[in-house]
N, C-alpha and C positions, 0 to 999 in steps of 0.2 A: 503494498499498502504506499501511497506517496506522502509524503511529509507536506505538513500543511503548513505554508510563509506562514512566523506571525505577526506579518505585517498585512498579511489578505487583510482587505477590508469590505467586506460583503455590502453591494447595490440591489435592491431588490428593484430597481428600477430599471428598463431596459432603453435603450438609447436609438436612436434614428441616424446614421454615421453615413456622411458623405464628404466626399474630397471637398476643404473649403475652398473658395472661389480665387484667394489671392494664391493656393496652391496650382490652382486651372492656371492660373494667368502666367505665372512664372513658369512652370513647365511649358505652358505654349509657346511663349517666348524662345526660353530656352534649346528644347527642341522641336520644333515644329513639325518636323516628321513625325517622330513617334509617338507625341501627345496624346493625340486621335483617340489612339489604339490602348493607350496606357489608359487614359482618360474611361473609355467606354469598359475597359475590360477589369481592369481594377477595382470595384467593389466585386463585381463575383468571384475574384482572387479572394477577397478577404472573409467572404462567405467561407469559402474551401477551406482558408484557415482556420477559422473559429470551427466548424464543424471537426477536423481534426484535431483539434485540442481539446471539444467538447467546451467551448465557450462563448460566450457572446460580447458583444460591442460595446465598450460601457463612453467612451470621449473620444477625441480627437486630439492632440497636440499643436502647439503651435510649431511650424515646422516651413522654409523657404521651398524647396525641392522635392519633396517626399510627403507622403499619405502614412503618417503617423496614427497608431490607434491602439489605447489601451483595452484589452481584454482579460474579461474576468473569467475565469475558470474554477472551478470546483477549491482546486487547491493555493492558487494564487492569482497574481497579476500578470498579465506578459503587454510588451509594448513590441508592436510590429509595423512594422516602415517598409514600405512599397515605394521604388523611383524607378523611373526610365531613362535614369541616367548609365548610359553605358561603361561607365566606368563602377555599377552598382558591385559586383564582384569584387572589385579591389575594397572597396569602402569596407566590405562584408569583413574581407580578410585583417584590415588593420582593424575593425572593432574586436574579432577573435585573439587578436595578438595584444592590445589592451585588455583585455579581462583576463587573459592570462598572464599578464603582467599586474593584475589587480587594482586597473583603474581604469577598467568600465563593466557594465554590466554582463552579465553571464549569456552568452550566444547559444539560444536552444536550438536553433536551426538555420540553415540559409536555402532560399528554395526560389530557384531562376527560372522564369515561365519563359514566354516569346516575347513577351511585351516590359517586363521588369523584373528586380528582384526583390526577394523579399527577406529580411534578418526577422527572427522571434527572440527578443530578450527577454530577461526578468526583469520587473520594475523594480524601479529604485522610489524606496521610500526614507523620506515625502516627495525626494523628487523634484523640489524647486529649483529651476536655475539660479547660475549668481546673478544676473541681471537685473542692474537698479540695485545690489549689496554692496555696500561699503567692502573689501577683501583684503584685508593684509596680507603680505608676501609670504610672508610664516607660514600661512593656511594652505598657498598654493605649492609652495618645495615640495610637500610627499609625494604629488604625483608623480613630478618631473624627476626625483629623485630615481624612480623605481622603472623611470624607461630610460636610464641611461646607458648606454653600452648594450641596447638589444636588437640585434638584427633582426631582418622579415626571413618567413620563411620562405615567401615566393620574392625570388631577387628578379623578378620581371615587371615589380610595381613600377607605374610611372613614379618618375621623380618630382622632386618639389621642383628642384632647379629650372626642371623644364617648365612647368609649369608657371613658375614664375615667371620665368624668360619670355612664354608664351603672351602672359599679361602686359608685363612692360611695355612690348614689341607691338600690342594690340593699340589699332587707331581706336577703334571703334568697339569699347565693351558693351556687355548686355547687361552685365550682372554689379554695376558697381553698388557700395552699401547704402539704402537710402539718403537722402541732403548730400552725399558728395558728388566734388565734379572729378573729372580723369585728371592726371598730374601733370603737369608741364610737360615737352619734349625733355627738357635740360634734367630736371628733375625724375626721368626715367630713365635718361642717359645714364646718369649721375651711376645710380642704382644698378643698373645693369654691370657697368664696371667693377661694382664693388659687388656684384653675384657671380662674376666669372673670377675675382680675385679669392674669394671664398673655398673655390674648389669643389668637388664632388667625391672627397674621399668617404665622408658619410654618407653615400646616396642610399646604400642598403640597410639604412638602420631604421625602425619600428620611429615614426611620427603622425601625431594627430593631421596636423596641416592645418586647423583651423581654431586652436583652441582659445576661445572668445567667452564670454561671462552666460550668453546664452547656450554653448556648451559643454558647461560644465556644470554638474547637476550635485547638489547636496542631500548626504547619502545618512543611514543610521550614525548617530555618535558625530554629525559635523563630518563626515569622510566626503572626500568630493570625488567623484565619476568622471570621466571623459565622455560623449556621446557625441552621435555622427562625424566621422573622422573623412578625411577629405579622399583617403584614399591613395595616398603616394607615401612612400619611400621619402628617407630625409636625412635631417638634424632637428635633435630634439632644442638645440640653442633656439631653433624658428620656433618652438610651441612655446617657449620661457620669453622670448619677446613678445609674440601676439599675446600672450596671456596678461604681462605686465601693462600692455597697450592697452588690449582691450576688457578689462575688469575694471571696474568702476574705483575713482580713487581720485584725490586730489593731488595726489604726487604729480610731480612733472615725469612724462613719459621715460623718460630715458634712464632718468634715477630710476624710477622704480622697476625698471631692467634691469640696471647693475646691481640694486639691491636682491631682486629675486637671482638673479644669477650666480650672487655669493652662496646664499643660501641653498641653491640646487647642486653647486658645485663646480660649475662649466666656467668657460672663457666669457666674462663680461665681455670684451671686444670684440669677440664673435657673436653676442648676443644684439650688442652695439648693431653691429653691419647687420644683422637681420631684421634688426629695426624699420633701419631708413630700409631696405628693400620692401619690406610689407607696406611701410605709409607711402611708398611709391606707389608698388603696385595695386594699393586701393583693395587691400582683403577684406 
C-alpha cells in the first residue's frame, strides 16, 4: 500500500481546468506551427494522465509557456506540466537531475506525446514562490552548493552559452520580460565578448538556466526548491548570478551576486561576468 503524503490536503470540490489564456497567447507566439495541435490535444492528454494516477485536476498554476496543473490523488498531490517546446525532453532531464541533487521536486514520470512533453512531479508544500519576497543570500546559498561540480548525464544537452549567444545576436526577440526593451547593440556586443572570454569548459555541468524568484519554491522547513529548468547544461555560476539579480532585494545586483558567490564557494568574478551577460540578454 502506498504511503500517504503528510502534506496531502483533501479537496472535495473538483475544478474545470482549461489552458490559461496567457499561456495560449505565449505558446502561439513562440511556436505558431506547434501551438494549434497542442492547444487542441493537451486537455485530453491531461485527462488520460489523471486516469493513470486515479486523480482529478484541482487547479492550474501560473506559467508562461506550459500548462501546469495540480492533481489530487488518494495519497498525494502531484503537479503535471505540459509544453510543446521542442526542448521539453531536455527540460525534463534537467528536472530529474535537480531532484537527484535534492534541489528539485521528485519526478515520477516523463511522458512524450506527438504534440507535447509532460512531466509528473510531487507537489511541493506550501509551494509558494519567492516572487515578491525579500530573500537573504544566506537562504539561497544551500541550493547552489548542492549543484557544484555535478555533471549532466546527457552530454548532448543544448548549452547555456549557445542559448545566450543566440539571444545576444537576435535583433527581434519575441520573449522579452514584461516591461523591458531590448539591449543596445553596443551592450550586447560587449556581453558577447565577455561570453567568449568565459570559455565553455563547464558546458556539460548541471545548470538550471532560469533561477529567478518565480522558479524557486518554498518547501517544508523553509527549504527551497528549483522548478521549471530551461533545459540546458552550463555553469552554476550563471544560476548564482541570476538568482542574486532576480530575487527581490534592496541590494545592488552586483553586490548581492558577489555575496552569494562567496557563500556558495564559487569565483566572484565569474559570477559578475555572467551577471553582465544575463542583463544584456534580457533573460
